[in-house]
C-alpha positions in Angstrom: 148.7 178.1 -9.4 150.1 178.8 -5.9 153.5 177.2 -6.6 154.1 179.7 -9.5 153.4 182.5 -7.0 156.2 181.0 -4.9 158.6 181.0 -7.9 157.6 184.7 -8.6 158.4 185.5 -4.9 161.9 183.8 -5.2 162.6 185.9 -8.4 161.5 189.2 -6.8 163.6 188.7 -3.7 166.6 187.4 -5.6 166.6 190.7 -7.4 166.2 192.7 -4.2 169.1 190.8 -2.5 171.2 191.4 -5.7 170.6 195.2 -5.6 171.4 195.5 -1.9 174.5 193.4 -2.4 175.6 195.6 -5.2 174.9 198.8 -3.3 176.8 197.6 -0.2 179.7 196.3 -2.2 179.3 192.7 -1.1 178.6 191.4 -4.6 181.8 193.1 -5.8 184.1 191.4 -3.3 186.4 188.6 -4.5 185.6 185.1 -3.6 182.8 182.5 -4.1 180.2 184.2 -1.9 180.6 187.6 -3.7 180.2 185.7 -7.0 176.9 184.1 -5.9 175.5 187.5 -4.8 176.5 189.1 -8.1 174.2 186.8 -10.1 171.0 187.6 -8.3 169.9 189.3 -11.4 168.7 185.8 -12.5 165.4 186.9 -11.0 164.7 188.9 -14.2 164.9 185.9 -16.6 162.8 183.9 -14.2 160.1 186.6 -14.4 160.3 186.5 -18.2 159.9 182.7 -18.2 156.8 183.0 -16.0 155.3 185.6 -18.3 155.9 183.4 -21.3 154.2 180.5 -19.5 151.1 182.3 -18.2 150.4 184.7 -21.1 151.0 182.3 -24.0 148.9 179.4 -22.7 145.5 180.8 -24.0 147.0 180.9 -27.6 148.3 177.4 -27.2 144.8 176.2 -26.2 143.5 177.8 -29.4 145.9 175.7 -31.5 145.8 172.4 -29.6 142.3 172.4 -28.2 140.5 174.2 -31.0 139.6 176.7 -28.4 138.5 180.3 -28.8 141.2 182.8 -29.9 142.0 185.3 -27.1 140.8 188.8 -27.7 143.8 191.0 -28.2 142.0 194.1 -27.0 141.0 192.5 -23.7 144.4 190.9 -23.2 146.2 194.3 -23.7 143.8 196.1 -21.3 144.4 193.4 -18.7 148.1 193.9 -19.0 147.7 197.6 -18.8 145.8 197.5 -15.5 148.2 194.9 -14.2 151.4 196.9 -14.5 150.8 200.5 -15.3 149.0 202.1 -12.3 151.5 200.9 -9.7 154.4 201.6 -12.0 153.2 205.2 -12.6 153.1 205.7 -8.8 156.7 204.6 -8.3 157.8 206.7 -11.3 156.2 209.8 -9.8 157.8 209.2 -6.4 161.3 208.6 -7.9 161.3 211.5 -10.3 160.0 213.9 -7.7 162.6 212.8 -5.2 165.6 212.6 -7.5 164.7 213.9 -10.9 166.4 217.2 -10.1 166.2 219.6 -13.1 164.4 217.0 -15.1 161.3 217.0 -12.9 159.7 219.5 -15.2 160.9 217.9 -18.4 157.9 216.5 -20.4 160.2 214.2 -22.4 161.6 212.5 -19.3 158.1 212.0 -17.9 156.8 210.8 -21.2 159.5 208.2 -21.9 159.4 206.9 -18.3 155.6 206.7 -18.0 155.3 204.9 -21.3 158.3 202.7 -20.6 160.2 204.0 -23.7 163.4 204.8 -21.9 165.2 201.7 -23.1 165.2 203.2 -26.6 166.7 206.5 -25.6 170.5 205.9 -26.2 171.5 209.5 -25.2 169.7 209.9 -21.9 170.6 212.3 -19.2 170.9 209.7 -16.4 173.8 207.4 -15.6 173.1 203.7 -15.8 169.9 201.8 -16.6 167.5 204.5 -15.6 167.0 207.6 -13.4 167.8 207.2 -9.7 165.3 204.8 -8.1 164.2 203.4 -11.4 167.2 201.4 -12.6 165.4 198.1 -12.6 162.6 199.3 -14.9 164.6 198.4 -18.0 163.3 194.9 -17.6 159.7 196.1 -17.3 160.2 197.9 -20.6 161.2 194.5 -22.1 158.1 192.9 -20.5 155.9 195.6 -22.1 157.5 194.9 -25.5 156.8 191.2 -25.0 153.2 192.0 -24.1 152.7 194.1 -27.2 154.3 191.6 -29.6 153.0 188.4 -28.1 149.8 188.4 -30.2 151.9 188.7 -33.4 154.3 185.9 -32.1 151.3 183.7 -31.4 149.8 184.4 -34.8 153.1 183.4 -36.6 153.4 180.3 -34.4 149.8 179.3 -35.1 150.2 179.6 -38.8 153.3 177.5 -38.7 151.7 174.9 -36.5 148.6 174.6 -38.6 150.4 174.4 -41.9 149.5 171.2 -43.7 147.0 170.2 -41.0 148.0 167.3 -38.8 147.0 165.9 -35.4 147.5 167.5 -32.0 151.0 166.0 -31.6 152.1 167.4 -35.0 150.8 170.9 -34.2 152.4 170.8 -30.7 155.8 169.8 -32.1 155.7 172.5 -34.7 154.9 175.1 -32.0 158.0 173.9 -30.1 160.1 174.1 -33.3 158.9 177.6 -33.9 159.7 178.6 -30.3 163.2 177.1 -30.7 163.7 179.5 -33.7 162.8 182.5 -31.5 165.2 181.4 -28.8 168.0 180.9 -31.4 167.3 184.4 -32.7 168.3 185.8 -29.3 171.8 184.4 -29.7 172.0 185.6 -33.3 170.9 189.1 -32.1 173.3 189.1 -29.2 176.3 188.2 -31.6 175.1 191.0 -33.9 175.3 193.5 -30.9 179.1 193.2 -31.0 179.7 193.6 -34.8 180.9 195.8 -36.3 181.0 197.7 -32.9 179.6 196.9 -29.5 176.2 198.6 -28.9 175.4 198.1 -25.2 171.9 199.6 -25.4 170.8 196.6 -27.5 171.0 194.5 -24.3 167.8 196.1 -23.2 165.7 195.4 -26.2 163.3 192.5 -26.5 165.1 190.2 -29.1 167.9 189.5 -26.7 165.5 188.2 -24.0 163.4 186.0 -26.3 165.4 183.0 -25.0 164.1 183.7 -21.5 160.5 184.0 -22.5 160.6 180.8 -24.7 161.1 178.3 -21.9 157.9 179.4 -20.3 156.1 179.4 -23.7 157.4 175.8 -24.3 156.1 174.7 -20.9 152.7 176.2 -21.8 152.7 174.0 -25.0 153.7 170.9 -23.1 151.1 171.5 -20.3 148.2 172.0 -22.8 149.4 169.1 -25.0 149.5 166.8 -22.0 145.9 167.8 -21.1 144.6 167.1 -24.6 146.1 163.6 -25.3 148.2 160.8 -24.0 151.7 160.5 -25.4 155.0 162.2 -25.2 153.8 165.3 -23.4 152.3 163.3 -20.5 155.6 161.4 -20.2 157.4 164.7 -20.0 155.1 165.9 -17.3 155.5 162.8 -15.3 159.3 162.9 -15.7 159.5 166.5 -14.6 157.2 165.9 -11.6 159.3 162.9 -10.4 162.6 164.6 -11.1 162.0 168.1 -9.6 165.0 167.7 -7.3 167.3 166.9 -10.3 166.0 169.9 -12.2 166.6 172.2 -9.2 170.1 170.8 -8.8 170.7 171.6 -12.4 169.5 175.1 -11.8 171.8 175.4 -8.8 174.9 174.1 -10.7 174.2 176.4 -13.6 173.9 179.3 -11.2 177.3 178.4 -9.6 178.8 178.3 -13.1 177.2 181.7 -13.9 178.8 183.1 -10.8 182.2 182.6 -12.3 183.9 185.0 -14.8 182.4 182.9 -17.6 179.4 185.3 -17.7 181.4 188.5 -17.4 182.1 191.1 -14.7 180.3 191.4 -11.4 178.5 194.5 -12.3 175.7 194.9 -14.8 177.3 194.5 -18.2 179.2 192.1 -20.3 182.7 192.3 -21.6 182.6 190.2 -24.8 180.4 188.2 -27.1 181.3 184.8 -25.5 180.4 186.0 -22.0 177.1 187.4 -23.4 176.3 184.1 -25.1 177.3 182.1 -21.9 175.0 184.3 -19.8 172.0 183.7 -22.1 172.5 180.0 -22.2 173.1 179.6 -18.4 170.3 181.9 -17.4 167.9 180.1 -19.8 168.8 176.8 -18.2 168.3 178.1 -14.7 164.9 179.7 -15.5 163.6 176.6 -17.2 164.9 174.2 -14.5 163.5 176.2 -11.7 160.1 176.9 -13.2 159.3 173.6 -14.9 158.5 171.6 -11.7 156.0 174.2 -10.6 154.6 174.7 -14.1 154.0 171.0 -14.7 153.0 170.1 -11.2 150.5 167.3 -11.1 147.4 167.3 -8.9 147.7 166.1 -5.3 150.2 166.7 -2.5 153.8 167.2 -3.5 157.0 168.5 -2.1 157.1 171.2 -4.7 153.6 172.3 -3.8 154.5 172.4 -0.1 157.7 174.4 -0.7 156.4 176.9 -3.1 152.6 176.9 -2.6 152.3 177.6 1.1 150.5 180.6 2.4 153.7 182.6 3.0 155.1 182.0 -0.4 151.8 182.6 -2.1 151.4 185.9 -0.3 154.9 187.0 -1.2 154.2 186.1 -4.8 151.1 188.2 -4.8 153.0 191.3 -3.6 156.1 190.5 -5.7 155.4 193.1 -8.3 155.4 195.8 -5.6 158.6 194.4 -4.2 160.1 194.7 -7.7 158.8 198.2 -8.2 159.8 199.8 -4.8 163.1 198.2 -3.9 165.4 200.9 -5.3 163.3 203.7 -3.9 163.4 202.1 -0.5 167.1 201.3 -0.8 168.1 204.8 -1.7 165.8 206.4 0.9 167.3 204.0 3.5 170.8 205.0 2.5 169.9 208.7 2.7 168.3 208.3 6.1 171.3 206.4 7.6 173.9 208.6 5.9 175.6 205.7 4.2 177.7 205.8 1.1 177.6 203.1 -1.6 180.0 200.1 -1.4 180.8 200.7 2.3 179.6 197.3 3.5 177.0 196.5 6.2 174.9 194.3 3.9 173.1 192.2 6.6 171.6 195.2 8.4 170.8 197.0 5.2 169.2 193.9 3.7 166.9 193.3 6.7 165.8 196.9 6.8 165.2 197.3 3.0 163.5 193.9 2.9 161.0 194.7 5.7 160.2 198.2 4.5 159.8 197.0 0.9 157.4 194.2 1.9 155.3 196.7 3.9 155.1 199.2 1.0 154.5 196.4 -1.5 151.6 195.1 0.6 150.0 198.5 0.7 150.5 199.0 -3.0 149.0 195.6 -3.8 145.9 196.3 -1.6 145.2 199.9 -2.5 146.6 200.3 -6.1 147.1 196.9 -7.8 143.9 195.2 -6.8 141.6 198.2 -7.4 143.3 198.8 -10.8 142.8 195.2 -11.9 139.1 195.3 -11.0 138.7 198.1 -13.6 139.0 195.4 -16.3 135.2 194.9 -15.8 134.7 198.2 -17.6 136.7 197.2 -20.7 134.4 197.0 -23.7 134.2 193.4 -25.0 133.7 192.4 -28.6 130.1 191.5 -28.9 129.3 192.5 -25.4 126.9 195.5 -25.1 126.0 196.9 -21.7 123.2 194.5 -21.2 124.4 191.5 -23.1 124.9 188.1 -21.5 128.6 188.3 -22.3 129.0 191.6 -20.5 127.0 190.3 -17.5 129.1 187.1 -17.3 132.3 189.1 -17.5 131.2 191.4 -14.7 130.2 188.4 -12.5 133.6 186.7 -13.2 135.6 189.8 -12.3 
């Protein structure tokens, strides 16, 4: 859906603005505007919500529509070709530029190329990752979600089908199961602080379940509404007619998140209550922003015009490249101009980094991402030999 591409574009560029604002020091300044800039990291929870929505929907169809169960092997190969080739290119560039003595370290290359660096609690770099790769902690969380989603879907399906029941009963049980996963995020986050604070646990999947769950719940509601009349269709109608209210809720929650209630203005949290507040507010923002696009009804609409136009759709398509390259472009720009961090000049830096990142992301999309995704046609399918109808159909579809 084009509007979802628009949401993806908003998330990617929110993260880019956040990183430029941090590097220039604008997000660290006192005052309301600095507070708003300091929470541009909300783009990451929005990405997670979109992933939950789009990736879980086939498993929801299996439960509510008695559809065919997604093939895990095919699903994982698709995810591999979607994220890894472009990511590997950026890792190679960043480590060759700034890896210093670790350029020849097989362990560094291995943990970065396999997105295992979140689990290295005694790494050599400072911050969330090697220079130019600091944002990749969230991609490691994404990968963990990709790998565990089939298991999550299995557990949810078993719970939903327990004791039989009609579509409505199964859908409600799916939503209850998802609520449990979201609650576990808060339990996990509290556990991070006791008996001692373990900051590395912030970058592990369980803390982010509450961000994936809103999208997964929207997937349940959208499929349920398609299958039968009843509560789900009323929810869809209410969301479609109240998109402005939902976006206002997202904006107000964002303003609240920009206050000290969610902790300091740099990446990190200073207590269990600020951590819990961040989880709650970011979950509200992600759900309220994504829901109108996820449950958009057919026909012309304001949401469709705002998020589904040609420009927003294009920016959504290249958004992965924007996410991948922004730190590399940002640091190269600072090196080229001889600037030091936290010395201001945000407007000029933002324009320059944005334009260069869009150009590089476009080239990456055209010459790396799309060719890589076309390789899915060569993935072996269960029951699909070289000349089988299934293999032929897959090749034609791709």
